[in-house]
N, C-alpha and C positions, 0 to 999 in steps of 0.2 A: 229263248224257247223255240222261235221259228227256225233258227239255224239248226238246232238239234233235231227238230222234226224233219227238216229238209235232208239232213244227213241220214236219218233213219230211212226216209223214203228212197233216197239214192241207193242205200245199201240193199233195200228190198228189190228195187227195180233192176239194179245191175248185178246183184249177187256178190258184191264186194264185202269182204269180211270187215268187221269193225274192230278197232284196237282201242284199248283204254289204258289209263295209267299215265304216269309221268315219263316222258321220253325226251331226249334231245333231238333236235332237228339238225341236219347237215348245214342248214343256213344259220349263220351266226346270230345268236340272240333269240332264236325262235324256240319256244317251249310250248308243250301242250299241258294244260292243267289236268290235275288228277280227276276232276269232275267231268271233263269232256270225254266224249266218245265219238270219234269221227271215222268215216271210211278211210282206209289206207289205200291210196291210189298211187302206186309207183310206176316207173317206166315200163316194167314188164306187163302190167295190167293195161296201162294206157295204150301200148302198141298193139294189144290184142283187140281193142275196141274198134268199131267202125267209126267213121267220121261223125255220123249223127249222134252216137253215144258220147263222143268227146265234146261235141258242141253242147249237148244237154248238160253234161257235167260242168262245163264252163259257165253256162247260163245260171245254173243252180248255185255254183260257188260265188259268182259275182253278185247275184241277187241276195244271197245270204249276207255277204259282206256289206252291201249297200243298206240292207234292212237293219243290220246291226249298228251301222254308223248312225242312221236316223234314230233308232231306239236309244242309243247312247246319248245323243244330243237332247232328246226328249227327257231322259232321266236327269241330265245335267240341269235342265231348266227347272225341273221340280225341286231338285236339291238346292239350287241357288235361291229359289224363292223361299225356302224354309230356313236359310241361314240367318242368324240374328243380325249380322252386319248388313243384310240386304232387306231389312224390314221396310218398306216403302217402295220396293221395286214394283213397278206396275206390270200388269199382264202384258201390255204392249211391249215394254222393255224386255221382259223375259222371253217373249215370243221372238223378238228381234235377235236376242242372244242365241236362241235355238236355231234360227235361220242361218245366222253367221257360222255357227258350228257345223251345220249340215253342209254348208257351201265350202267348207275346208277340203272336202273330198272332191278333187277335180276329176270328173269323169272323163275318161279317155274317149276319143272318137274312133279308136281302133275297133274293127269288127270282131265278132266272136270267132269268125273263120281265121282271122290273123292270129289270135291267141292260140287257136288249135294248131295252126301251122308251125308256130315257133316252138311250142311245147313238144310237138311230134318230132320236129327237126332236132331239138335238143336231145331227146331220148334216143333218137336214131344215131346221131353223131357221137354222143358221149355215153356209150353203154356202161362205162365204169361208174357213172353217176345215176344209174337208174333207180337206186334206192331212195333218191330224193322224191318226196311226195309232190304230186301235181299241184296240190293246194299251195304249197310253198312257192313253187315256180310262178303260179298265178299272182300270188301276193307281191312277188318281186316286180312283176309286170304292171300291176294295177297301182302300186304306190308311186309310180313315176310315169304319169301319162305322157310325158315327153320322150320317154325311153325309146330307143331303137328296138324294134321287135325282131331280134336275131338270136339264134342259138348261141353264137359266139359272145354276144353282149350279155346274155343271160348267164352263161358260164362264168364270165368275168365278175359277176355280182355274188357268186357263191363262195363261201368259206369252206374249204374241204378239210380244214384242221379240226381235230376232235374237240 
C-alpha cells in the first residue's frame, strides 16, 4: 500500500503519467502485475528532469523497495506462526526469522548521487534503450550492491531480446 501511495504522490508531484495493465519489461523476467499502477519513467522523461528531481525519484524508489522488503518479512513471520507445522514457534524465534529475512537485503553504500549519475549516463550513451524504465535500471543496481556503477556494466545486464 505504501508503495502505491508513493507512486501516486510521485505522479502528482512530477506530472508523470501512470500506466496500468500487464506489460513486458525489456529486462528479462520483469513483469508488472495487472493490479499495479506505476509511473512510467523512461529515458526521455529522466533526461528532462533536473538533478534534484532525479535524486527525489531515486530516494522514493529505493525507500519503497526497502519498505516492501520489510513488510514482506513481517508478513512471512505472521504466516509462519500460523502454519500447523510450526505450532510451538515462540515469538522470539519468529522475530529472529523476520530479522534474518530483512537482513537478506544488503544495502549498498553507494550514494543517491552515484545512482543518478549512472542512470543519466546510461540514458545519454544508449539512446536506443531509452524505453527501459528507470525503476528497472535501479532494480538492477540495487539487487547487486557489489556491482560496478557504470552505464556499460548496466547495459551488459539487460536482455534486449523480446
